[in-house]
N, CA, C and O atoms as a Tripos MOL2 file, in Angstrom:
@<TRIPOS>MOLECULE
protein
  304   303    76     0     0
PROTEIN
NO_CHARGES

@<TRIPOS>ATOM
      1 N          27.3010   -8.1640  -16.6540 N.3       1 MET1
      2 CA         26.6070   -7.3490  -15.6370 C.3       1 MET1
      3 C          25.8190   -6.3060  -16.2830 C.2       1 MET1
      4 O          26.2330   -5.7940  -17.3240 O.2       1 MET1
      5 N          24.6030   -5.9150  -15.6970 N.am      2 THR2
      6 CA         23.8420   -5.0140  -16.4010 C.3       2 THR2
      7 C          24.0940   -3.4600  -15.9070 C.2       2 THR2
      8 O          24.4530   -3.2080  -14.7560 O.2       2 THR2
      9 N          23.9150   -2.6720  -16.6850 N.am      3 GLU3
     10 CA         24.2830   -1.2680  -16.3760 C.3       3 GLU3
     11 C          22.9700   -0.3960  -16.0970 C.2       3 GLU3
     12 O          21.8420   -0.6750  -16.5050 O.2       3 GLU3
     13 N          23.3110    0.6530  -15.3640 N.am      4 ILE4
     14 CA         22.1870    1.5470  -15.0430 C.3       4 ILE4
     15 C          21.9110    2.4370  -16.1240 C.2       4 ILE4
     16 O          22.8090    3.0600  -16.6890 O.2       4 ILE4
     17 N          20.5660    2.5330  -16.4720 N.am      5 SER5
     18 CA         20.0500    3.4220  -17.4090 C.3       5 SER5
     19 C          20.7130    4.8260  -17.2980 C.2       5 SER5
     20 O          20.8080    5.3680  -16.1960 O.2       5 SER5
     21 N          21.2190    5.4790  -18.5530 N.am      6 PRO6
     22 CA         21.6080    6.7210  -18.4330 C.3       6 PRO6
     23 C          20.6110    7.8280  -18.0410 C.2       6 PRO6
     24 O          20.9770    8.8280  -17.4230 O.2       6 PRO6
     25 N          19.4370    7.6310  -18.3910 N.am      7 TYR7
     26 CA         18.3140    8.3850  -18.0080 C.3       7 TYR7
     27 C          18.0910    8.5330  -16.4760 C.2       7 TYR7
     28 O          17.8260    9.6100  -15.9440 O.2       7 TYR7
     29 N          18.2350    7.2360  -15.7520 N.am      8 LEU8
     30 CA         18.1010    7.2860  -14.4110 C.3       8 LEU8
     31 C          19.1550    7.8430  -13.7980 C.2       8 LEU8
     32 O          18.9100    8.3710  -12.7140 O.2       8 LEU8
     33 N          20.3750    7.8760  -14.2310 N.am      9 LYS9
     34 CA         21.5900    8.5170  -13.5880 C.3       9 LYS9
     35 C          21.2890   10.1530  -13.8240 C.2       9 LYS9
     36 O          21.5510   10.9770  -12.9470 O.2       9 LYS9
     37 N          20.7450   10.4940  -15.0350 N.am     10 ILE10
     38 CA         20.5330   12.0330  -15.2340 C.3      10 ILE10
     39 C          19.3710   12.5090  -14.1910 C.2      10 ILE10
     40 O          19.4120   13.6090  -13.6410 O.2      10 ILE10
     41 N          18.3740   11.5960  -13.9910 N.am     11 PHE11
     42 CA         17.1290   11.9690  -13.2530 C.3      11 PHE11
     43 C          17.8300   12.2950  -11.7580 C.2      11 PHE11
     44 O          17.7660   13.4240  -11.2710 O.2      11 PHE11
     45 N          18.4650   11.2410  -11.1290 N.am     12 PHE12
     46 CA         19.0530   11.3290   -9.9530 C.3      12 PHE12
     47 C          20.0080   12.4210   -9.7290 C.2      12 PHE12
     48 O          20.0220   12.9790   -8.6320 O.2      12 PHE12
     49 N          20.9170   12.8280  -10.7940 N.am     13 GLY13
     50 CA         21.8740   13.8170  -10.8230 C.3      13 GLY13
     51 C          21.0770   15.1760  -10.6240 C.2      13 GLY13
     52 O          21.3860   15.9840   -9.7480 O.2      13 GLY13
     53 N          20.0780   15.3510  -11.4680 N.am     14 LEU14
     54 CA         19.3820   16.5860  -11.3250 C.3      14 LEU14
     55 C          18.5940   16.8500  -10.0560 C.2      14 LEU14
     56 O          18.3980   17.9860   -9.6250 O.2      14 LEU14
     57 N          18.1340   15.6950   -9.4570 N.am     15 LEU15
     58 CA         17.3280   15.6900   -8.2290 C.3      15 LEU15
     59 C          18.4540   16.2110   -7.0900 C.2      15 LEU15
     60 O          18.2380   17.1360   -6.3070 O.2      15 LEU15
     61 N          19.7230   15.4170   -7.1590 N.am     16 PHE16
     62 CA         20.5510   15.8940   -6.0980 C.3      16 PHE16
     63 C          21.0530   17.2490   -6.2370 C.2      16 PHE16
     64 O          21.2770   17.9180   -5.2280 O.2      16 PHE16
     65 N          21.2630   17.7440   -7.4870 N.am     17 VAL17
     66 CA         21.6700   19.0730   -7.6630 C.3      17 VAL17
     67 C          20.4650   20.1140   -7.1940 C.2      17 VAL17
     68 O          20.6940   21.0710   -6.4560 O.2      17 VAL17
     69 N          19.3860   19.8560   -7.6260 N.am     18 LEU18
     70 CA         18.2300   20.7000   -7.0700 C.3      18 LEU18
     71 C          18.1500   20.6670   -5.4340 C.2      18 LEU18
     72 O          17.8970   21.6820   -4.7860 O.2      18 LEU18
     73 N          18.3730   19.5060   -4.8940 N.am     19 LEU19
     74 CA         18.3310   19.3760   -3.4720 C.3      19 LEU19
     75 C          19.4980   20.1230   -2.8990 C.2      19 LEU19
     76 O          19.3210   20.7870   -1.8770 O.2      19 LEU19
     77 N          20.6720   20.0710   -3.4700 N.am     20 GLY20
     78 CA         21.7820   20.8390   -2.8750 C.3      20 GLY20
     79 C          21.5080   22.3390   -3.0770 C.2      20 GLY20
     80 O          21.7520   23.1030   -2.1440 O.2      20 GLY20
     81 N          21.0410   22.7840   -4.1770 N.am     21 LEU21
     82 CA         20.7410   24.0980   -4.1750 C.3      21 LEU21
     83 C          19.5460   24.6470   -3.2680 C.2      21 LEU21
     84 O          19.4980   25.8200   -2.8950 O.2      21 LEU21
     85 N          18.6620   23.7580   -2.9740 N.am     22 GLY22
     86 CA         17.7340   24.0450   -1.9640 C.3      22 GLY22
     87 C          18.3240   24.2180   -0.5650 C.2      22 GLY22
     88 O          17.9020   25.1030    0.1800 O.2      22 GLY22
     89 N          19.2800   23.3940   -0.2110 N.am     23 TYR23
     90 CA         19.9350   23.4110    1.0550 C.3      23 TYR23
     91 C          20.7730   24.8200    1.1860 C.2      23 TYR23
     92 O          20.8950   25.4290    2.2490 O.2      23 TYR23
     93 N          21.3260   25.2300   -0.0610 N.am     24 ILE24
     94 CA         22.0370   26.2790    0.0490 C.3      24 ILE24
     95 C          21.2460   27.6290    0.0400 C.2      24 ILE24
     96 O          21.6600   28.5700    0.7170 O.2      24 ILE24
     97 N          20.1090   27.7370   -0.7220 N.am     25 TYR25
     98 CA         19.6100   28.9070   -1.0320 C.3      25 TYR25
     99 C          18.2140   29.0210   -0.3840 C.2      25 TYR25
    100 O          17.7600   30.1560   -0.2420 O.2      25 TYR25
    101 N          17.4370   27.8830    0.0520 N.am     26 LYS26
    102 CA         16.0810   27.8440    0.5750 C.3      26 LYS26
    103 C          16.0780   26.9660    1.7370 C.2      26 LYS26
    104 O          15.3510   25.9750    1.6760 O.2      26 LYS26
    105 N          16.8070   27.1780    2.8390 N.am     27 PRO27
    106 CA         16.8800   25.9970    3.8130 C.3      27 PRO27
    107 C          15.3100   26.0290    4.6820 C.2      27 PRO27
    108 O          14.8890   25.0670    5.3240 O.2      27 PRO27
    109 N          14.6760   27.1830    4.5520 N.am     28 GLY28
    110 CA         13.2800   27.0210    5.1430 C.3      28 GLY28
    111 C          12.3960   26.1090    4.3990 C.2      28 GLY28
    112 O          11.6140   25.4250    5.0600 O.2      28 GLY28
    113 N          12.4110   25.9980    3.0620 N.am     29 ALA29
    114 CA         11.8920   25.0760    2.2420 C.3      29 ALA29
    115 C          12.1520   23.6140    2.6710 C.2      29 ALA29
    116 O          11.2280   22.8150    2.8230 O.2      29 ALA29
    117 N          13.2600   23.3470    2.8320 N.am     30 ILE30
    118 CA         13.9490   22.1050    3.1320 C.3      30 ILE30
    119 C          13.4420   21.6120    4.4530 C.2      30 ILE30
    120 O          13.0060   20.4670    4.5730 O.2      30 ILE30
    121 N          13.4930   22.4110    5.3810 N.am     31 GLU31
    122 CA         12.9810   22.2570    6.7470 C.3      31 GLU31
    123 C          11.4280   21.9650    6.7910 C.2      31 GLU31
    124 O          10.9630   21.0900    7.5220 O.2      31 GLU31
    125 N          10.6460   22.7650    5.9510 N.am     32 ARG32
    126 CA          9.2390   22.3900    5.8590 C.3      32 ARG32
    127 C           8.8320   21.0330    5.3670 C.2      32 ARG32
    128 O           7.8670   20.4190    5.8220 O.2      32 ARG32
    129 N           9.6480   20.5810    4.3760 N.am     33 VAL33
    130 CA          9.5200   19.2750    3.5300 C.3      33 VAL33
    131 C           9.8450   18.3450    4.6440 C.2      33 VAL33
    132 O           9.0400   17.4670    4.9550 O.2      33 VAL33
    133 N          11.0390   18.4960    5.2940 N.am     34 ASN34
    134 CA         11.3920   17.4730    6.3480 C.3      34 ASN34
    135 C          10.4650   17.4080    7.4280 C.2      34 ASN34
    136 O          10.2210   16.3020    7.9100 O.2      34 ASN34
    137 N           9.9090   18.4320    7.8810 N.am     35 ARG35
    138 CA          8.8130   18.3520    9.0520 C.3      35 ARG35
    139 C           7.5160   17.5620    8.4590 C.2      35 ARG35
    140 O           6.9200   16.7320    9.1440 O.2      35 ARG35
    141 N           7.1650   17.8590    7.2490 N.am     36 LEU36
    142 CA          6.1170   17.2500    6.7250 C.3      36 LEU36
    143 C           6.3410   15.7140    6.4500 C.2      36 LEU36
    144 O           5.4300   14.9150    6.6690 O.2      36 LEU36
    145 N           7.4630   15.3480    6.0070 N.am     37 ILE37
    146 CA          7.7630   13.8960    6.0260 C.3      37 ILE37
    147 C           7.7670   13.1820    7.4450 C.2      37 ILE37
    148 O           7.3080   12.0550    7.6300 O.2      37 ILE37
    149 N           8.3390   13.9770    8.4160 N.am     38 LYS38
    150 CA          8.3610   13.3840    9.7250 C.3      38 LYS38
    151 C           6.8850   13.3130   10.4190 C.2      38 LYS38
    152 O           6.6290   12.4070   11.2120 O.2      38 LYS38
    153 N           6.0140   14.2240   10.1110 N.am     39 GLU39
    154 CA          4.6730   14.2050   10.6580 C.3      39 GLU39
    155 C           3.7650   13.2300    9.7700 C.2      39 GLU39
    156 O           2.7540   12.7470   10.2800 O.2      39 GLU39
    157 N           4.0630   12.9800    8.6430 N.am     40 THR40
    158 CA          3.2780   11.9830    7.8410 C.3      40 THR40
    159 C           3.7900   10.6450    7.7150 C.2      40 THR40
    160 O           3.0700    9.7160    8.0840 O.2      40 THR40
    161 N           4.9590   10.4110    7.2360 N.am     41 PHE41
    162 CA          5.4420    8.9940    7.0230 C.3      41 PHE41
    163 C           6.1780    8.4300    8.1430 C.2      41 PHE41
    164 O           6.2230    7.2040    8.2440 O.2      41 PHE41
    165 N           6.8080    9.2300    9.0670 N.am     42 LEU42
    166 CA          7.6320    8.6750   10.0810 C.3      42 LEU42
    167 C           6.9740    8.8530   11.4290 C.2      42 LEU42
    168 O           7.5890    8.7810   12.4930 O.2      42 LEU42
    169 N           5.6350    9.0990   11.3060 N.am     43 ASN43
    170 CA          4.8400    9.1860   12.5880 C.3      43 ASN43
    171 C           4.5600    7.9050   13.1470 C.2      43 ASN43
    172 O           4.0920    7.0350   12.4130 O.2      43 ASN43
    173 N           4.8390    7.6200   14.6450 N.am     44 ASP44
    174 CA          4.7570    6.3690   15.0860 C.3      44 ASP44
    175 C           3.2780    5.8980   15.1000 C.2      44 ASP44
    176 O           3.0820    4.7040   14.8760 O.2      44 ASP44
    177 N           2.3370    6.6160   15.3120 N.am     45 SER45
    178 CA          0.9050    6.2580   15.2620 C.3      45 SER45
    179 C           0.4650    5.9100   13.8270 C.2      45 SER45
    180 O          -0.3730    5.0220   13.6720 O.2      45 SER45
    181 N           0.9630    6.5340   12.8150 N.am     46 TYR46
    182 CA          0.6930    6.2530   11.4750 C.3      46 TYR46
    183 C           1.3920    4.9690   11.2060 C.2      46 TYR46
    184 O           0.7540    4.1390   10.5580 O.2      46 TYR46
    185 N           2.5310    4.6800   11.5740 N.am     47 VAL47
    186 CA          3.3290    3.3270   11.2640 C.3      47 VAL47
    187 C           2.6100    2.3250   11.9500 C.2      47 VAL47
    188 O           2.4540    1.2460   11.3790 O.2      47 VAL47
    189 N           2.1140    2.5120   13.1560 N.am     48 ALA48
    190 CA          1.3600    1.4290   13.8370 C.3      48 ALA48
    191 C           0.0560    1.0850   13.2760 C.2      48 ALA48
    192 O          -0.3140   -0.0890   13.2900 O.2      48 ALA48
    193 N          -0.6880    2.0330   12.7720 N.am     49 LEU49
    194 CA         -1.9050    1.8820   12.2180 C.3      49 LEU49
    195 C          -1.8830    1.1420   10.6320 C.2      49 LEU49
    196 O          -2.7100    0.3240   10.2300 O.2      49 LEU49
    197 N          -0.8400    1.6090    9.9580 N.am     50 HIS50
    198 CA         -0.7640    1.2720    8.5680 C.3      50 HIS50
    199 C           0.3320    0.3040    8.2130 C.2      50 HIS50
    200 O           0.6160    0.1190    7.0300 O.2      50 HIS50
    201 N           0.9820   -0.3430    9.2190 N.am     51 ARG51
    202 CA          2.0720   -1.1960    9.0120 C.3      51 ARG51
    203 C           1.8890   -2.3590    7.9070 C.2      51 ARG51
    204 O           2.6930   -2.6140    7.0110 O.2      51 ARG51
    205 N           0.7610   -2.9590    8.1370 N.am     52 ARG52
    206 CA          0.5730   -4.2400    7.2600 C.3      52 ARG52
    207 C           0.5030   -3.7230    5.6710 C.2      52 ARG52
    208 O           1.0630   -4.2830    4.7280 O.2      52 ARG52
    209 N          -0.2540   -2.6150    5.6110 N.am     53 ASN53
    210 CA         -0.5160   -2.0750    4.1170 C.3      53 ASN53
    211 C           0.9440   -1.7940    3.5340 C.2      53 ASN53
    212 O           1.3170   -2.2250    2.4420 O.2      53 ASN53
    213 N           1.6850   -1.0600    4.3490 N.am     54 TRP54
    214 CA          3.0540   -0.6500    3.8540 C.3      54 TRP54
    215 C           3.8580   -1.8340    3.7190 C.2      54 TRP54
    216 O           4.6300   -1.9330    2.7650 O.2      54 TRP54
    217 N           3.7480   -2.7680    4.6070 N.am     55 GLY55
    218 CA          4.5890   -3.8580    4.5490 C.3      55 GLY55
    219 C           4.1960   -4.7980    3.3460 C.2      55 GLY55
    220 O           5.0920   -5.3200    2.6840 O.2      55 GLY55
    221 N           2.9830   -5.0020    3.0790 N.am     56 PHE56
    222 CA          2.6840   -5.7500    1.9010 C.3      56 PHE56
    223 C           2.9590   -4.9550    0.6030 C.2      56 PHE56
    224 O           3.2250   -5.6170   -0.4000 O.2      56 PHE56
    225 N           2.9280   -3.8100    0.5260 N.am     57 LEU57
    226 CA          3.1970   -2.9280   -0.6700 C.3      57 LEU57
    227 C           4.8470   -3.0540   -0.7920 C.2      57 LEU57
    228 O           5.3470   -3.2860   -1.8930 O.2      57 LEU57
    229 N           5.5230   -2.9180    0.1830 N.am     58 LEU58
    230 CA          7.0130   -3.2240   -0.0040 C.3      58 LEU58
    231 C           7.4290   -4.5850   -0.3510 C.2      58 LEU58
    232 O           8.3930   -4.7670   -1.0950 O.2      58 LEU58
    233 N           6.7820   -5.5090    0.1290 N.am     59 LEU59
    234 CA          7.0640   -6.8310   -0.2840 C.3      59 LEU59
    235 C           6.7280   -7.1500   -1.6520 C.2      59 LEU59
    236 O           7.4380   -7.9270   -2.2900 O.2      59 LEU59
    237 N           5.6750   -6.5970   -2.1650 N.am     60 LEU60
    238 CA          5.2940   -6.6900   -3.5340 C.3      60 LEU60
    239 C           6.2460   -5.9620   -4.5090 C.2      60 LEU60
    240 O           6.6280   -6.4770   -5.5600 O.2      60 LEU60
    241 N           6.5750   -4.8230   -4.1220 N.am     61 VAL61
    242 CA          7.5480   -4.0720   -5.0450 C.3      61 VAL61
    243 C           8.9730   -4.7380   -4.9130 C.2      61 VAL61
    244 O           9.7170   -4.8600   -5.8870 O.2      61 VAL61
    245 N           9.3020   -5.1620   -3.6400 N.am     62 GLY62
    246 CA         10.7240   -5.8680   -3.6730 C.3      62 GLY62
    247 C          10.6850   -7.1910   -4.5690 C.2      62 GLY62
    248 O          11.6320   -7.5180   -5.2840 O.2      62 GLY62
    249 N           9.5630   -7.8790   -4.4670 N.am     63 ALA63
    250 CA          9.5270   -9.1940   -5.2900 C.3      63 ALA63
    251 C           9.4410   -8.8220   -6.7680 C.2      63 ALA63
    252 O          10.0420   -9.5290   -7.5770 O.2      63 ALA63
    253 N           8.7680   -7.8100   -7.1630 N.am     64 VAL64
    254 CA          8.7640   -7.5780   -8.5530 C.3      64 VAL64
    255 C          10.2280   -7.0570   -8.9290 C.2      64 VAL64
    256 O          10.6840   -7.3780  -10.0270 O.2      64 VAL64
    257 N          10.8770   -6.3740   -8.1780 N.am     65 LEU65
    258 CA         12.2310   -5.9160   -8.5900 C.3      65 LEU65
    259 C          13.1850   -7.0080   -8.6590 C.2      65 LEU65
    260 O          13.9900   -7.1100   -9.5840 O.2      65 LEU65
    261 N          13.1020   -7.8570   -7.6540 N.am     66 VAL66
    262 CA         14.0280   -9.0580   -7.7100 C.3      66 VAL66
    263 C          13.7050   -9.8870   -8.9530 C.2      66 VAL66
    264 O          14.6250  -10.3520   -9.6260 O.2      66 VAL66
    265 N          12.4190  -10.0870   -9.2790 N.am     67 TYR67
    266 CA         12.2050  -10.9120  -10.4300 C.3      67 TYR67
    267 C          12.5860  -10.3460  -11.6170 C.2      67 TYR67
    268 O          13.0500  -11.0680  -12.5000 O.2      67 TYR67
    269 N          12.4370   -8.9210  -11.8070 N.am     68 MET68
    270 CA         13.0360   -8.2460  -12.9420 C.3      68 MET68
    271 C          14.5100   -8.3950  -13.1350 C.2      68 MET68
    272 O          15.0340   -8.6930  -14.2080 O.2      68 MET68
    273 N          15.1800   -8.1500  -11.9410 N.am     69 GLY69
    274 CA         16.6580   -8.3860  -12.1060 C.3      69 GLY69
    275 C          17.1560   -9.7130  -12.4060 C.2      69 GLY69
    276 O          18.0720   -9.8380  -13.2190 O.2      69 GLY69
    277 N          16.5660  -10.8640  -11.7450 N.am     70 VAL70
    278 CA         16.9400  -12.0770  -12.0290 C.3      70 VAL70
    279 C          16.5020  -12.5810  -13.4610 C.2      70 VAL70
    280 O          17.2190  -13.3810  -14.0630 O.2      70 VAL70
    281 N          15.3270  -12.1130  -14.0030 N.am     71 SER71
    282 CA         14.9380  -12.4400  -15.3220 C.3      71 SER71
    283 C          15.9260  -11.6670  -16.4000 C.2      71 SER71
    284 O          16.1750  -12.1280  -17.5140 O.2      71 SER71
    285 N          16.3620  -10.6290  -15.9780 N.am     72 ARG72
    286 CA         17.2940   -9.7440  -17.0460 C.3      72 ARG72
    287 C          18.7060  -10.6120  -16.9700 C.2      72 ARG72
    288 O          19.3530  -10.8630  -17.9870 O.2      72 ARG72
    289 N          19.0940  -11.0260  -15.6850 N.am     73 VAL73
    290 CA         20.4640  -11.6060  -15.6890 C.3      73 VAL73
    291 C          20.4160  -13.0440  -16.2620 C.2      73 VAL73
    292 O          21.3590  -13.4340  -16.9510 O.2      73 VAL73
    293 N          19.3600  -13.8490  -16.0060 N.am     74 ARG74
    294 CA         19.1940  -15.2110  -16.6900 C.3      74 ARG74
    295 C          18.7500  -15.1770  -18.0700 C.2      74 ARG74
    296 O          18.9740  -16.1350  -18.8090 O.2      74 ARG74
    297 N          18.0840  -14.0510  -18.5070 N.am     75 GLY75
    298 CA         17.6340  -14.0700  -19.8940 C.3      75 GLY75
    299 C          16.3480  -14.7590  -20.1900 C.2      75 GLY75
    300 O          16.1460  -15.3670  -21.2410 O.2      75 GLY75
    301 N          15.4080  -14.6270  -19.1330 N.am     76 TRP76
    302 CA         14.1080  -15.4030  -19.3180 C.3      76 TRP76
    303 C          13.2130  -14.7140  -20.1720 C.2      76 TRP76
    304 O          12.1120  -15.1980  -20.4320 O.2      76 TRP76
@<TRIPOS>BOND
     1     1     2 1
     2     2     3 1
     3     3     4 2
     4     3     5 am
     5     5     6 1
     6     6     7 1
     7     7     8 2
     8     7     9 am
     9     9    10 1
    10    10    11 1
    11    11    12 2
    12    11    13 am
    13    13    14 1
    14    14    15 1
    15    15    16 2
    16    15    17 am
    17    17    18 1
    18    18    19 1
    19    19    20 2
    20    19    21 am
    21    21    22 1
    22    22    23 1
    23    23    24 2
    24    23    25 am
    25    25    26 1
    26    26    27 1
    27    27    28 2
    28    27    29 am
    29    29    30 1
    30    30    31 1
    31    31    32 2
    32    31    33 am
    33    33    34 1
    34    34    35 1
    35    35    36 2
    36    35    37 am
    37    37    38 1
    38    38    39 1
    39    39    40 2
    40    39    41 am
    41    41    42 1
    42    42    43 1
    43    43    44 2
    44    43    45 am
    45    45    46 1
    46    46    47 1
    47    47    48 2
    48    47    49 am
    49    49    50 1
    50    50    51 1
    51    51    52 2
    52    51    53 am
    53    53    54 1
    54    54    55 1
    55    55    56 2
    56    55    57 am
    57    57    58 1
    58    58    59 1
    59    59    60 2
    60    59    61 am
    61    61    62 1
    62    62    63 1
    63    63    64 2
    64    63    65 am
    65    65    66 1
    66    66    67 1
    67    67    68 2
    68    67    69 am
    69    69    70 1
    70    70    71 1
    71    71    72 2
    72    71    73 am
    73    73    74 1
    74    74    75 1
    75    75    76 2
    76    75    77 am
    77    77    78 1
    78    78    79 1
    79    79    80 2
    80    79    81 am
    81    81    82 1
    82    82    83 1
    83    83    84 2
    84    83    85 am
    85    85    86 1
    86    86    87 1
    87    87    88 2
    88    87    89 am
    89    89    90 1
    90    90    91 1
    91    91    92 2
    92    91    93 am
    93    93    94 1
    94    94    95 1
    95    95    96 2
    96    95    97 am
    97    97    98 1
    98    98    99 1
    99    99   100 2
   100    99   101 am
   101   101   102 1
   102   102   103 1
   103   103   104 2
   104   103   105 am
   105   105   106 1
   106   106   107 1
   107   107   108 2
   108   107   109 am
   109   109   110 1
   110   110   111 1
   111   111   112 2
   112   111   113 am
   113   113   114 1
   114   114   115 1
   115   115   116 2
   116   115   117 am
   117   117   118 1
   118   118   119 1
   119   119   120 2
   120   119   121 am
   121   121   122 1
   122   122   123 1
   123   123   124 2
   124   123   125 am
   125   125   126 1
   126   126   127 1
   127   127   128 2
   128   127   129 am
   129   129   130 1
   130   130   131 1
   131   131   132 2
   132   131   133 am
   133   133   134 1
   134   134   135 1
   135   135   136 2
   136   135   137 am
   137   137   138 1
   138   138   139 1
   139   139   140 2
   140   139   141 am
   141   141   142 1
   142   142   143 1
   143   143   144 2
   144   143   145 am
   145   145   146 1
   146   146   147 1
   147   147   148 2
   148   147   149 am
   149   149   150 1
   150   150   151 1
   151   151   152 2
   152   151   153 am
   153   153   154 1
   154   154   155 1
   155   155   156 2
   156   155   157 am
   157   157   158 1
   158   158   159 1
   159   159   160 2
   160   159   161 am
   161   161   162 1
   162   162   163 1
   163   163   164 2
   164   163   165 am
   165   165   166 1
   166   166   167 1
   167   167   168 2
   168   167   169 am
   169   169   170 1
   170   170   171 1
   171   171   172 2
   172   171   173 am
   173   173   174 1
   174   174   175 1
   175   175   176 2
   176   175   177 am
   177   177   178 1
   178   178   179 1
   179   179   180 2
   180   179   181 am
   181   181   182 1
   182   182   183 1
   183   183   184 2
   184   183   185 am
   185   185   186 1
   186   186   187 1
   187   187   188 2
   188   187   189 am
   189   189   190 1
   190   190   191 1
   191   191   192 2
   192   191   193 am
   193   193   194 1
   194   194   195 1
   195   195   196 2
   196   195   197 am
   197   197   198 1
   198   198   199 1
   199   199   200 2
   200   199   201 am
   201   201   202 1
   202   202   203 1
   203   203   204 2
   204   203   205 am
   205   205   206 1
   206   206   207 1
   207   207   208 2
   208   207   209 am
   209   209   210 1
   210   210   211 1
   211   211   212 2
   212   211   213 am
   213   213   214 1
   214   214   215 1
   215   215   216 2
   216   215   217 am
   217   217   218 1
   218   218   219 1
   219   219   220 2
   220   219   221 am
   221   221   222 1
   222   222   223 1
   223   223   224 2
   224   223   225 am
   225   225   226 1
   226   226   227 1
   227   227   228 2
   228   227   229 am
   229   229   230 1
   230   230   231 1
   231   231   232 2
   232   231   233 am
   233   233   234 1
   234   234   235 1
   235   235   236 2
   236   235   237 am
   237   237   238 1
   238   238   239 1
   239   239   240 2
   240   239   241 am
   241   241   242 1
   242   242   243 1
   243   243   244 2
   244   243   245 am
   245   245   246 1
   246   246   247 1
   247   247   248 2
   248   247   249 am
   249   249   250 1
   250   250   251 1
   251   251   252 2
   252   251   253 am
   253   253   254 1
   254   254   255 1
   255   255   256 2
   256   255   257 am
   257   257   258 1
   258   258   259 1
   259   259   260 2
   260   259   261 am
   261   261   262 1
   262   262   263 1
   263   263   264 2
   264   263   265 am
   265   265   266 1
   266   266   267 1
   267   267   268 2
   268   267   269 am
   269   269   270 1
   270   270   271 1
   271   271   272 2
   272   271   273 am
   273   273   274 1
   274   274   275 1
   275   275   276 2
   276   275   277 am
   277   277   278 1
   278   278   279 1
   279   279   280 2
   280   279   281 am
   281   281   282 1
   282   282   283 1
   283   283   284 2
   284   283   285 am
   285   285   286 1
   286   286   287 1
   287   287   288 2
   288   287   289 am
   289   289   290 1
   290   290   291 1
   291   291   292 2
   292   291   293 am
   293   293   294 1
   294   294   295 1
   295   295   296 2
   296   295   297 am
   297   297   298 1
   298   298   299 1
   299   299   300 2
   300   299   301 am
   301   301   302 1
   302   302   303 1
   303   303   304 2
@<TRIPOS>SUBSTRUCTURE
     1 MET1         2 RESIDUE 1 A MET
     2 THR2         6 RESIDUE 1 A THR
     3 GLU3        10 RESIDUE 1 A GLU
     4 ILE4        14 RESIDUE 1 A ILE
     5 SER5        18 RESIDUE 1 A SER
     6 PRO6        22 RESIDUE 1 A PRO
     7 TYR7        26 RESIDUE 1 A TYR
     8 LEU8        30 RESIDUE 1 A LEU
     9 LYS9        34 RESIDUE 1 A LYS
    10 ILE10       38 RESIDUE 1 A ILE
    11 PHE11       42 RESIDUE 1 A PHE
    12 PHE12       46 RESIDUE 1 A PHE
    13 GLY13       50 RESIDUE 1 A GLY
    14 LEU14       54 RESIDUE 1 A LEU
    15 LEU15       58 RESIDUE 1 A LEU
    16 PHE16       62 RESIDUE 1 A PHE
    17 VAL17       66 RESIDUE 1 A VAL
    18 LEU18       70 RESIDUE 1 A LEU
    19 LEU19       74 RESIDUE 1 A LEU
    20 GLY20       78 RESIDUE 1 A GLY
    21 LEU21       82 RESIDUE 1 A LEU
    22 GLY22       86 RESIDUE 1 A GLY
    23 TYR23       90 RESIDUE 1 A TYR
    24 ILE24       94 RESIDUE 1 A ILE
    25 TYR25       98 RESIDUE 1 A TYR
    26 LYS26      102 RESIDUE 1 A LYS
    27 PRO27      106 RESIDUE 1 A PRO
    28 GLY28      110 RESIDUE 1 A GLY
    29 ALA29      114 RESIDUE 1 A ALA
    30 ILE30      118 RESIDUE 1 A ILE
    31 GLU31      122 RESIDUE 1 A GLU
    32 ARG32      126 RESIDUE 1 A ARG
    33 VAL33      130 RESIDUE 1 A VAL
    34 ASN34      134 RESIDUE 1 A ASN
    35 ARG35      138 RESIDUE 1 A ARG
    36 LEU36      142 RESIDUE 1 A LEU
    37 ILE37      146 RESIDUE 1 A ILE
    38 LYS38      150 RESIDUE 1 A LYS
    39 GLU39      154 RESIDUE 1 A GLU
    40 THR40      158 RESIDUE 1 A THR
    41 PHE41      162 RESIDUE 1 A PHE
    42 LEU42      166 RESIDUE 1 A LEU
    43 ASN43      170 RESIDUE 1 A ASN
    44 ASP44      174 RESIDUE 1 A ASP
    45 SER45      178 RESIDUE 1 A SER
    46 TYR46      182 RESIDUE 1 A TYR
    47 VAL47      186 RESIDUE 1 A VAL
    48 ALA48      190 RESIDUE 1 A ALA
    49 LEU49      194 RESIDUE 1 A LEU
    50 HIS50      198 RESIDUE 1 A HIS
    51 ARG51      202 RESIDUE 1 A ARG
    52 ARG52      206 RESIDUE 1 A ARG
    53 ASN53      210 RESIDUE 1 A ASN
    54 TRP54      214 RESIDUE 1 A TRP
    55 GLY55      218 RESIDUE 1 A GLY
    56 PHE56      222 RESIDUE 1 A PHE
    57 LEU57      226 RESIDUE 1 A LEU
    58 LEU58      230 RESIDUE 1 A LEU
    59 LEU59      234 RESIDUE 1 A LEU
    60 LEU60      238 RESIDUE 1 A LEU
    61 VAL61      242 RESIDUE 1 A VAL
    62 GLY62      246 RESIDUE 1 A GLY
    63 ALA63      250 RESIDUE 1 A ALA
    64 VAL64      254 RESIDUE 1 A VAL
    65 LEU65      258 RESIDUE 1 A LEU
    66 VAL66      262 RESIDUE 1 A VAL
    67 TYR67      266 RESIDUE 1 A TYR
    68 MET68      270 RESIDUE 1 A MET
    69 GLY69      274 RESIDUE 1 A GLY
    70 VAL70      278 RESIDUE 1 A VAL
    71 SER71      282 RESIDUE 1 A SER
    72 ARG72      286 RESIDUE 1 A ARG
    73 VAL73      290 RESIDUE 1 A VAL
    74 ARG74      294 RESIDUE 1 A ARG
    75 GLY75      298 RESIDUE 1 A GLY
    76 TRP76      302 RESIDUE 1 A TRP
């Protein structure tokens, strides 16, 4: 079984620590970021207009990740 890179664990650990500190000490900043994400990426009209672009991008990224995982397990 493959292991997760320790650098990846450190990166996400620091990200979650900073996010937690943001929720505790700067809730206004977290609310602004949340509103920006809702207005930009989760907007129904945006999703309707750009669904194919995002769909193909996600399919491509997913296929590359699956290939990377399978090739590492099988030793290609």
